[in-house]
PDB file of N, CA, C and O in Angstrom, chain B, residues numbered from 101:
ATOM      1  N   UNK B 101       3.867 -11.084   7.046  1.00  0.00           N
ATOM      2  CA  UNK B 101       3.119 -10.619   5.801  1.00  0.00           C
ATOM      3  C   UNK B 101       1.587 -10.165   6.316  1.00  0.00           C
ATOM      4  O   UNK B 101       1.020  -9.150   5.911  1.00  0.00           O
ATOM      5  N   UNK B 102       1.085 -11.009   7.185  1.00  0.00           N
ATOM      6  CA  UNK B 102      -0.438 -10.766   7.490  1.00  0.00           C
ATOM      7  C   UNK B 102      -0.604  -9.597   7.900  1.00  0.00           C
ATOM      8  O   UNK B 102      -1.450  -8.919   7.316  1.00  0.00           O
ATOM      9  N   UNK B 103       0.062  -9.077   8.895  1.00  0.00           N
ATOM     10  CA  UNK B 103       0.084  -7.665   9.490  1.00  0.00           C
ATOM     11  C   UNK B 103      -0.061  -6.594   8.462  1.00  0.00           C
ATOM     12  O   UNK B 103      -0.950  -5.743   8.491  1.00  0.00           O
ATOM     13  N   UNK B 104       1.047  -6.705   7.374  1.00  0.00           N
ATOM     14  CA  UNK B 104       1.094  -5.875   6.330  1.00  0.00           C
ATOM     15  C   UNK B 104      -0.196  -5.817   5.469  1.00  0.00           C
ATOM     16  O   UNK B 104      -0.721  -4.761   5.116  1.00  0.00           O
ATOM     17  N   UNK B 105      -0.662  -7.077   5.162  1.00  0.00           N
ATOM     18  CA  UNK B 105      -1.854  -7.055   4.267  1.00  0.00           C
ATOM     19  C   UNK B 105      -3.077  -6.460   5.259  1.00  0.00           C
ATOM     20  O   UNK B 105      -3.876  -5.682   4.738  1.00  0.00           O
ATOM     21  N   UNK B 106      -3.210  -6.749   6.424  1.00  0.00           N
ATOM     22  CA  UNK B 106      -4.255  -6.243   7.144  1.00  0.00           C
ATOM     23  C   UNK B 106      -4.171  -4.604   7.303  1.00  0.00           C
ATOM     24  O   UNK B 106      -5.154  -3.877   7.443  1.00  0.00           O
ATOM     25  N   UNK B 107      -2.920  -4.207   7.259  1.00  0.00           N
ATOM     26  CA  UNK B 107      -2.671  -2.615   7.366  1.00  0.00           C
ATOM     27  C   UNK B 107      -3.110  -2.134   6.054  1.00  0.00           C
ATOM     28  O   UNK B 107      -3.891  -1.183   6.059  1.00  0.00           O
ATOM     29  N   UNK B 108      -2.723  -2.653   4.871  1.00  0.00           N
ATOM     30  CA  UNK B 108      -3.042  -2.192   3.548  1.00  0.00           C
ATOM     31  C   UNK B 108      -4.554  -2.136   3.416  1.00  0.00           C
ATOM     32  O   UNK B 108      -5.096  -1.104   3.021  1.00  0.00           O
ATOM     33  N   UNK B 109      -5.282  -3.276   3.753  1.00  0.00           N
ATOM     34  CA  UNK B 109      -6.749  -3.303   3.823  1.00  0.00           C
ATOM     35  C   UNK B 109      -7.399  -2.360   4.475  1.00  0.00           C
ATOM     36  O   UNK B 109      -8.439  -1.877   4.028  1.00  0.00           O
ATOM     37  N   UNK B 110      -6.829  -1.972   5.667  1.00  0.00           N
ATOM     38  CA  UNK B 110      -7.346  -0.813   6.526  1.00  0.00           C
ATOM     39  C   UNK B 110      -7.358   0.541   5.757  1.00  0.00           C
ATOM     40  O   UNK B 110      -8.388   1.210   5.683  1.00  0.00           O
ATOM     41  N   UNK B 111      -6.264   0.898   5.225  1.00  0.00           N
ATOM     42  CA  UNK B 111      -6.023   2.067   4.549  1.00  0.00           C
ATOM     43  C   UNK B 111      -7.013   2.144   3.304  1.00  0.00           C
ATOM     44  O   UNK B 111      -7.595   3.173   2.962  1.00  0.00           O
ATOM     45  N   UNK B 112      -7.108   1.033   2.740  1.00  0.00           N
ATOM     46  CA  UNK B 112      -8.049   0.900   1.303  1.00  0.00           C
ATOM     47  C   UNK B 112      -9.426   0.833   1.777  1.00  0.00           C
ATOM     48  O   UNK B 112     -10.302   1.026   0.934  1.00  0.00           O
ATOM     49  N   UNK B 113      -9.780   0.587   3.017  1.00  0.00           N
ATOM     50  CA  UNK B 113     -11.065   0.410   3.334  1.00  0.00           C
ATOM     51  C   UNK B 113     -11.677  -0.866   2.876  1.00  0.00           C
ATOM     52  O   UNK B 113     -12.861  -0.819   2.544  1.00  0.00           O
ATOM     53  N   UNK B 114     -11.099  -1.901   2.816  1.00  0.00           N
ATOM     54  CA  UNK B 114     -11.635  -3.246   2.313  1.00  0.00           C
ATOM     55  C   UNK B 114     -11.334  -4.309   3.339  1.00  0.00           C
ATOM     56  O   UNK B 114     -10.433  -4.211   4.172  1.00  0.00           O
ATOM     57  N   UNK B 115     -12.100  -5.262   3.225  1.00  0.00           N
ATOM     58  CA  UNK B 115     -11.978  -6.449   4.259  1.00  0.00           C
ATOM     59  C   UNK B 115     -10.514  -7.191   4.081  1.00  0.00           C
ATOM     60  O   UNK B 115      -9.775  -7.369   5.049  1.00  0.00           O
ATOM     61  N   UNK B 116     -10.206  -7.565   2.868  1.00  0.00           N
ATOM     62  CA  UNK B 116      -8.980  -8.224   2.795  1.00  0.00           C
ATOM     63  C   UNK B 116      -8.244  -7.731   1.461  1.00  0.00           C
ATOM     64  O   UNK B 116      -8.876  -7.257   0.517  1.00  0.00           O
ATOM     65  N   UNK B 117      -6.895  -7.879   1.468  1.00  0.00           N
ATOM     66  CA  UNK B 117      -6.169  -7.748   0.247  1.00  0.00           C
ATOM     67  C   UNK B 117      -5.305  -8.906   0.050  1.00  0.00           C
ATOM     68  O   UNK B 117      -4.975  -9.581   1.025  1.00  0.00           O
ATOM     69  N   UNK B 118      -4.858  -9.231  -1.282  1.00  0.00           N
ATOM     70  CA  UNK B 118      -3.838 -10.240  -1.578  1.00  0.00           C
ATOM     71  C   UNK B 118      -2.741  -9.561  -2.033  1.00  0.00           C
ATOM     72  O   UNK B 118      -2.832  -8.376  -2.352  1.00  0.00           O
ATOM     73  N   UNK B 119      -1.494 -10.301  -2.114  1.00  0.00           N
ATOM     74  CA  UNK B 119      -0.334  -9.729  -2.572  1.00  0.00           C
ATOM     75  C   UNK B 119      -0.401  -9.316  -4.126  1.00  0.00           C
ATOM     76  O   UNK B 119       0.260  -8.381  -4.578  1.00  0.00           O
ATOM     77  N   UNK B 120      -1.248 -10.091  -4.877  1.00  0.00           N
ATOM     78  CA  UNK B 120      -1.271  -9.715  -6.280  1.00  0.00           C
ATOM     79  C   UNK B 120      -2.357  -8.778  -6.675  1.00  0.00           C
ATOM     80  O   UNK B 120      -2.683  -8.558  -7.841  1.00  0.00           O
ATOM     81  N   UNK B 121      -2.942  -8.193  -5.522  1.00  0.00           N
ATOM     82  CA  UNK B 121      -4.063  -7.008  -5.851  1.00  0.00           C
ATOM     83  C   UNK B 121      -3.455  -5.879  -6.299  1.00  0.00           C
ATOM     84  O   UNK B 121      -2.469  -5.397  -5.742  1.00  0.00           O
ATOM     85  N   UNK B 122      -4.040  -5.363  -7.395  1.00  0.00           N
ATOM     86  CA  UNK B 122      -3.582  -3.980  -7.915  1.00  0.00           C
ATOM     87  C   UNK B 122      -4.303  -2.874  -7.065  1.00  0.00           C
ATOM     88  O   UNK B 122      -5.495  -2.645  -7.273  1.00  0.00           O
ATOM     89  N   UNK B 123      -3.594  -2.181  -6.107  1.00  0.00           N
ATOM     90  CA  UNK B 123      -4.303  -1.415  -5.197  1.00  0.00           C
ATOM     91  C   UNK B 123      -5.064  -0.252  -5.817  1.00  0.00           C
ATOM     92  O   UNK B 123      -6.090   0.133  -5.256  1.00  0.00           O
ATOM     93  N   UNK B 124      -4.672   0.292  -6.843  1.00  0.00           N
ATOM     94  CA  UNK B 124      -5.305   1.345  -7.624  1.00  0.00           C
ATOM     95  C   UNK B 124      -6.594   0.834  -8.225  1.00  0.00           C
ATOM     96  O   UNK B 124      -7.396   1.666  -8.651  1.00  0.00           O
ATOM     97  N   UNK B 125      -6.859  -0.409  -8.297  1.00  0.00           N
ATOM     98  CA  UNK B 125      -8.002  -0.987  -8.712  1.00  0.00           C
ATOM     99  C   UNK B 125      -9.270  -0.997  -7.715  1.00  0.00           C
ATOM    100  O   UNK B 125     -10.407  -1.201  -8.139  1.00  0.00           O
ATOM    101  N   UNK B 126      -9.027  -0.797  -6.565  1.00  0.00           N
ATOM    102  CA  UNK B 126      -9.883  -0.687  -5.470  1.00  0.00           C
ATOM    103  C   UNK B 126     -11.030   0.166  -5.830  1.00  0.00           C
ATOM    104  O   UNK B 126     -10.813   1.261  -6.349  1.00  0.00           O
ATOM    105  N   UNK B 127     -12.336  -0.274  -5.579  1.00  0.00           N
ATOM    106  CA  UNK B 127     -13.321   0.696  -5.780  1.00  0.00           C
ATOM    107  C   UNK B 127     -13.234   1.943  -4.804  1.00  0.00           C
ATOM    108  O   UNK B 127     -12.949   1.810  -3.613  1.00  0.00           O
ATOM    109  N   UNK B 128     -13.475   3.044  -5.341  1.00  0.00           N
ATOM    110  CA  UNK B 128     -13.297   4.214  -4.674  1.00  0.00           C
ATOM    111  C   UNK B 128     -11.907   4.774  -4.556  1.00  0.00           C
ATOM    112  O   UNK B 128     -11.647   5.712  -3.802  1.00  0.00           O
ATOM    113  N   UNK B 129     -11.022   4.179  -5.316  1.00  0.00           N
ATOM    114  CA  UNK B 129      -9.530   4.627  -5.127  1.00  0.00           C
ATOM    115  C   UNK B 129      -9.390   6.232  -5.457  1.00  0.00           C
ATOM    116  O   UNK B 129      -9.892   6.788  -6.434  1.00  0.00           O
ATOM    117  N   UNK B 130      -8.672   6.799  -4.527  1.00  0.00           N
ATOM    118  CA  UNK B 130      -8.418   8.204  -4.380  1.00  0.00           C
ATOM    119  C   UNK B 130      -7.300   8.681  -4.037  1.00  0.00           C
ATOM    120  O   UNK B 130      -6.476   7.924  -3.525  1.00  0.00           O
ATOM    121  N   UNK B 131      -7.006  10.029  -4.234  1.00  0.00           N
ATOM    122  CA  UNK B 131      -5.607  10.346  -3.606  1.00  0.00           C
ATOM    123  C   UNK B 131      -5.536  10.267  -2.164  1.00  0.00           C
ATOM    124  O   UNK B 131      -4.411  10.130  -1.683  1.00  0.00           O
ATOM    125  N   UNK B 132      -6.587  10.331  -1.341  1.00  0.00           N
ATOM    126  CA  UNK B 132      -6.566  10.160   0.057  1.00  0.00           C
ATOM    127  C   UNK B 132      -6.098   8.731   0.405  1.00  0.00           C
ATOM    128  O   UNK B 132      -5.374   8.622   1.395  1.00  0.00           O
ATOM    129  N   UNK B 133      -6.427   7.619  -0.294  1.00  0.00           N
ATOM    130  CA  UNK B 133      -5.943   6.302  -0.119  1.00  0.00           C
ATOM    131  C   UNK B 133      -4.524   6.267  -0.497  1.00  0.00           C
ATOM    132  O   UNK B 133      -3.764   5.654   0.253  1.00  0.00           O
ATOM    133  N   UNK B 134      -4.039   6.853  -1.585  1.00  0.00           N
ATOM    134  CA  UNK B 134      -2.634   6.950  -1.919  1.00  0.00           C
ATOM    135  C   UNK B 134      -1.858   7.617  -0.953  1.00  0.00           C
ATOM    136  O   UNK B 134      -0.748   7.139  -0.721  1.00  0.00           O
ATOM    137  N   UNK B 135      -2.244   8.705  -0.292  1.00  0.00           N
ATOM    138  CA  UNK B 135      -1.673   9.431   0.682  1.00  0.00           C
ATOM    139  C   UNK B 135      -1.514   8.370   2.092  1.00  0.00           C
ATOM    140  O   UNK B 135      -0.520   8.288   2.814  1.00  0.00           O
ATOM    141  N   UNK B 136      -2.597   7.732   2.205  1.00  0.00           N
ATOM    142  CA  UNK B 136      -2.809   6.952   3.405  1.00  0.00           C
ATOM    143  C   UNK B 136      -1.640   5.597   3.164  1.00  0.00           C
ATOM    144  O   UNK B 136      -0.964   5.162   4.097  1.00  0.00           O
ATOM    145  N   UNK B 137      -1.587   5.214   2.162  1.00  0.00           N
ATOM    146  CA  UNK B 137      -0.499   4.181   2.110  1.00  0.00           C
ATOM    147  C   UNK B 137       0.892   4.757   1.999  1.00  0.00           C
ATOM    148  O   UNK B 137       1.828   4.114   2.473  1.00  0.00           O
ATOM    149  N   UNK B 138       1.097   5.887   1.426  1.00  0.00           N
ATOM    150  CA  UNK B 138       2.429   6.554   1.680  1.00  0.00           C
ATOM    151  C   UNK B 138       2.809   6.913   3.185  1.00  0.00           C
ATOM    152  O   UNK B 138       3.939   6.808   3.663  1.00  0.00           O
ATOM    153  N   UNK B 139       1.771   7.315   3.785  1.00  0.00           N
ATOM    154  CA  UNK B 139       1.959   7.678   5.292  1.00  0.00           C
ATOM    155  C   UNK B 139       2.227   6.198   6.077  1.00  0.00           C
ATOM    156  O   UNK B 139       3.064   6.116   6.976  1.00  0.00           O
ATOM    157  N   UNK B 140       1.527   5.196   5.693  1.00  0.00           N
ATOM    158  CA  UNK B 140       1.597   3.961   6.521  1.00  0.00           C
ATOM    159  C   UNK B 140       2.978   3.304   6.158  1.00  0.00           C
ATOM    160  O   UNK B 140       3.611   2.627   6.968  1.00  0.00           O
ATOM    161  N   UNK B 141       3.357   3.537   4.984  1.00  0.00           N
ATOM    162  CA  UNK B 141       4.687   2.957   4.615  1.00  0.00           C
ATOM    163  C   UNK B 141       5.862   3.702   5.486  1.00  0.00           C
ATOM    164  O   UNK B 141       6.766   3.060   6.021  1.00  0.00           O
ATOM    165  N   UNK B 142       5.750   5.103   5.567  1.00  0.00           N
ATOM    166  CA  UNK B 142       6.729   5.668   6.114  1.00  0.00           C
ATOM    167  C   UNK B 142       6.680   5.516   7.727  1.00  0.00           C
ATOM    168  O   UNK B 142       7.664   5.143   8.366  1.00  0.00           O
ATOM    169  N   UNK B 143       5.512   5.824   8.285  1.00  0.00           N
ATOM    170  CA  UNK B 143       5.290   5.697   9.865  1.00  0.00           C
ATOM    171  C   UNK B 143       5.397   4.383  10.480  1.00  0.00           C
ATOM    172  O   UNK B 143       5.906   4.190  11.585  1.00  0.00           O
ATOM    173  N   UNK B 144       4.854   3.402   9.656  1.00  0.00           N
ATOM    174  CA  UNK B 144       4.689   2.008  10.389  1.00  0.00           C
ATOM    175  C   UNK B 144       5.883   0.967   9.763  1.00  0.00           C
ATOM    176  O   UNK B 144       6.229  -0.108  10.253  1.00  0.00           O
ATOM    177  N   UNK B 145       6.328   1.519   8.714  1.00  0.00           N
ATOM    178  CA  UNK B 145       7.343   0.386   8.214  1.00  0.00           C
ATOM    179  C   UNK B 145       8.817   1.118   7.725  1.00  0.00           C
ATOM    180  O   UNK B 145       9.709   0.544   7.100  1.00  0.00           O
ATOM    181  N   UNK B 146       8.820   2.541   8.184  1.00  0.00           N
ATOM    182  CA  UNK B 146      10.086   3.017   7.952  1.00  0.00           C
ATOM    183  C   UNK B 146      10.645   3.199   6.305  1.00  0.00           C
ATOM    184  O   UNK B 146      11.826   3.372   6.004  1.00  0.00           O
ATOM    185  N   UNK B 147       9.704   3.129   5.512  1.00  0.00           N
ATOM    186  CA  UNK B 147      10.029   3.224   4.031  1.00  0.00           C
ATOM    187  C   UNK B 147       9.381   4.420   3.603  1.00  0.00           C
ATOM    188  O   UNK B 147       8.158   4.529   3.525  1.00  0.00           O
ATOM    189  N   UNK B 148      10.285   5.407   3.299  1.00  0.00           N
ATOM    190  CA  UNK B 148       9.739   6.792   2.733  1.00  0.00           C
ATOM    191  C   UNK B 148       9.899   6.731   1.132  1.00  0.00           C
ATOM    192  O   UNK B 148      10.942   6.435   0.549  1.00  0.00           O
ATOM    193  N   UNK B 149       8.716   7.056   0.550  1.00  0.00           N
ATOM    194  CA  UNK B 149       8.781   6.940  -0.951  1.00  0.00           C
ATOM    195  C   UNK B 149       8.418   8.349  -1.411  1.00  0.00           C
ATOM    196  O   UNK B 149       7.687   9.139  -0.814  1.00  0.00           O
ATOM    197  N   UNK B 150       9.050   8.534  -2.574  1.00  0.00           N
ATOM    198  CA  UNK B 150       8.523   9.851  -3.278  1.00  0.00           C
ATOM    199  C   UNK B 150       7.229   9.507  -4.044  1.00  0.00           C
ATOM    200  O   UNK B 150       6.784   8.359  -4.049  1.00  0.00           O
ATOM    201  N   UNK B 151       6.643  10.522  -4.684  1.00  0.00           N
ATOM    202  CA  UNK B 151       5.346  10.274  -5.403  1.00  0.00           C
ATOM    203  C   UNK B 151       5.856   9.570  -6.690  1.00  0.00           C
ATOM    204  O   UNK B 151       5.142   8.696  -7.181  1.00  0.00           O
ATOM    205  N   UNK B 152       6.947   9.865  -7.224  1.00  0.00           N
ATOM    206  CA  UNK B 152       7.608   9.080  -8.582  1.00  0.00           C
ATOM    207  C   UNK B 152       7.737   7.712  -8.125  1.00  0.00           C
ATOM    208  O   UNK B 152       7.287   6.873  -8.905  1.00  0.00           O
ATOM    209  N   UNK B 153       8.264   7.273  -7.007  1.00  0.00           N
ATOM    210  CA  UNK B 153       8.646   5.937  -6.722  1.00  0.00           C
ATOM    211  C   UNK B 153       7.322   5.229  -6.446  1.00  0.00           C
ATOM    212  O   UNK B 153       7.196   4.092  -6.902  1.00  0.00           O
ATOM    213  N   UNK B 154       6.366   5.747  -5.784  1.00  0.00           N
ATOM    214  CA  UNK B 154       5.109   5.413  -5.459  1.00  0.00           C
ATOM    215  C   UNK B 154       4.292   5.052  -6.757  1.00  0.00           C
ATOM    216  O   UNK B 154       3.599   4.036  -6.809  1.00  0.00           O
ATOM    217  N   UNK B 155       4.410   5.923  -7.779  1.00  0.00           N
ATOM    218  CA  UNK B 155       3.654   5.752  -9.060  1.00  0.00           C
ATOM    219  C   UNK B 155       4.088   4.622  -9.866  1.00  0.00           C
ATOM    220  O   UNK B 155       3.283   4.240 -10.714  1.00  0.00           O
ATOM    221  N   UNK B 156       5.306   3.951  -9.763  1.00  0.00           N
ATOM    222  CA  UNK B 156       5.960   2.839 -10.336  1.00  0.00           C
ATOM    223  C   UNK B 156       5.437   1.599  -9.771  1.00  0.00           C
ATOM    224  O   UNK B 156       5.570   0.541 -10.385  1.00  0.00           O
ATOM    225  N   UNK B 157       4.785   1.668  -8.514  1.00  0.00           N
ATOM    226  CA  UNK B 157       4.389   0.285  -7.990  1.00  0.00           C
ATOM    227  C   UNK B 157       2.839   0.139  -8.351  1.00  0.00           C
ATOM    228  O   UNK B 157       2.105   1.122  -8.458  1.00  0.00           O
ATOM    229  N   UNK B 158       2.406  -1.189  -8.531  1.00  0.00           N
ATOM    230  CA  UNK B 158       1.159  -1.518  -8.849  1.00  0.00           C
ATOM    231  C   UNK B 158       0.495  -2.433  -8.010  1.00  0.00           C
ATOM    232  O   UNK B 158      -0.732  -2.378  -7.921  1.00  0.00           O
ATOM    233  N   UNK B 159       1.177  -3.307  -7.355  1.00  0.00           N
ATOM    234  CA  UNK B 159       0.538  -4.339  -6.438  1.00  0.00           C
ATOM    235  C   UNK B 159       0.903  -4.092  -5.009  1.00  0.00           C
ATOM    236  O   UNK B 159       1.796  -3.325  -4.650  1.00  0.00           O
ATOM    237  N   UNK B 160       0.091  -4.851  -4.175  1.00  0.00           N
ATOM    238  CA  UNK B 160       0.307  -4.954  -2.778  1.00  0.00           C
ATOM    239  C   UNK B 160       1.767  -5.599  -2.426  1.00  0.00           C
ATOM    240  O   UNK B 160       2.454  -5.317  -1.444  1.00  0.00           O
ATOM    241  N   UNK B 161       2.073  -6.518  -3.449  1.00  0.00           N
ATOM    242  CA  UNK B 161       3.324  -7.196  -3.257  1.00  0.00           C
ATOM    243  C   UNK B 161       4.542  -6.187  -3.517  1.00  0.00           C
ATOM    244  O   UNK B 161       5.567  -6.234  -2.838  1.00  0.00           O
ATOM    245  N   UNK B 162       4.349  -5.293  -4.530  1.00  0.00           N
ATOM    246  CA  UNK B 162       5.220  -4.423  -4.772  1.00  0.00           C
ATOM    247  C   UNK B 162       5.541  -3.561  -3.644  1.00  0.00           C
ATOM    248  O   UNK B 162       6.728  -3.314  -3.432  1.00  0.00           O
ATOM    249  N   UNK B 163       4.573  -3.036  -2.838  1.00  0.00           N
ATOM    250  CA  UNK B 163       4.893  -2.333  -1.528  1.00  0.00           C
ATOM    251  C   UNK B 163       5.429  -3.157  -0.521  1.00  0.00           C
ATOM    252  O   UNK B 163       6.161  -2.579   0.282  1.00  0.00           O
ATOM    253  N   UNK B 164       5.216  -4.575  -0.334  1.00  0.00           N
ATOM    254  CA  UNK B 164       5.637  -5.253   0.517  1.00  0.00           C
ATOM    255  C   UNK B 164       7.156  -5.426   0.258  1.00  0.00           C
ATOM    256  O   UNK B 164       8.002  -5.236   1.131  1.00  0.00           O
ATOM    257  N   UNK B 165       7.414  -5.778  -0.936  1.00  0.00           N
ATOM    258  CA  UNK B 165       8.912  -6.019  -1.269  1.00  0.00           C
ATOM    259  C   UNK B 165       9.838  -4.803  -0.649  1.00  0.00           C
ATOM    260  O   UNK B 165      10.980  -5.008  -0.236  1.00  0.00           O
ATOM    261  N   UNK B 166       9.291  -3.694  -0.639  1.00  0.00           N
ATOM    262  CA  UNK B 166       9.944  -2.531  -0.202  1.00  0.00           C
ATOM    263  C   UNK B 166      10.215  -2.669   1.453  1.00  0.00           C
ATOM    264  O   UNK B 166      11.226  -2.308   2.055  1.00  0.00           O
ATOM    265  N   UNK B 167       9.156  -3.220   1.939  1.00  0.00           N
ATOM    266  CA  UNK B 167       9.098  -3.394   3.587  1.00  0.00           C
ATOM    267  C   UNK B 167      10.111  -4.569   3.867  1.00  0.00           C
ATOM    268  O   UNK B 167      10.896  -4.428   4.805  1.00  0.00           O
ATOM    269  N   UNK B 168      10.142  -5.724   3.108  1.00  0.00           N
ATOM    270  CA  UNK B 168      10.996  -6.838   3.234  1.00  0.00           C
ATOM    271  C   UNK B 168      12.342  -6.735   3.129  1.00  0.00           C
ATOM    272  O   UNK B 168      13.090  -7.551   3.667  1.00  0.00           O
ATOM    273  N   UNK B 169      12.788  -5.665   2.385  1.00  0.00           N
ATOM    274  CA  UNK B 169      14.217  -5.726   2.097  1.00  0.00           C
ATOM    275  C   UNK B 169      14.992  -5.313   3.120  1.00  0.00           C
ATOM    276  O   UNK B 169      16.218  -5.315   3.006  1.00  0.00           O
TER     277      UNK B 169
END
């Protein structure tokens, strides 16, 4: 999980993230960060998400659950 957290932190341009962190609450949240998370999920973890699926997710742990299944 550490690599995943580091990858998410990199996309969000923050030093660290925690599983319970609401990624849309990051300072400077924008569509570019959302797109970065979608690309990271698909390219690095093989999880393709639609915008609708992505919009239902709230925390970093929600993203990780998709990777861990």
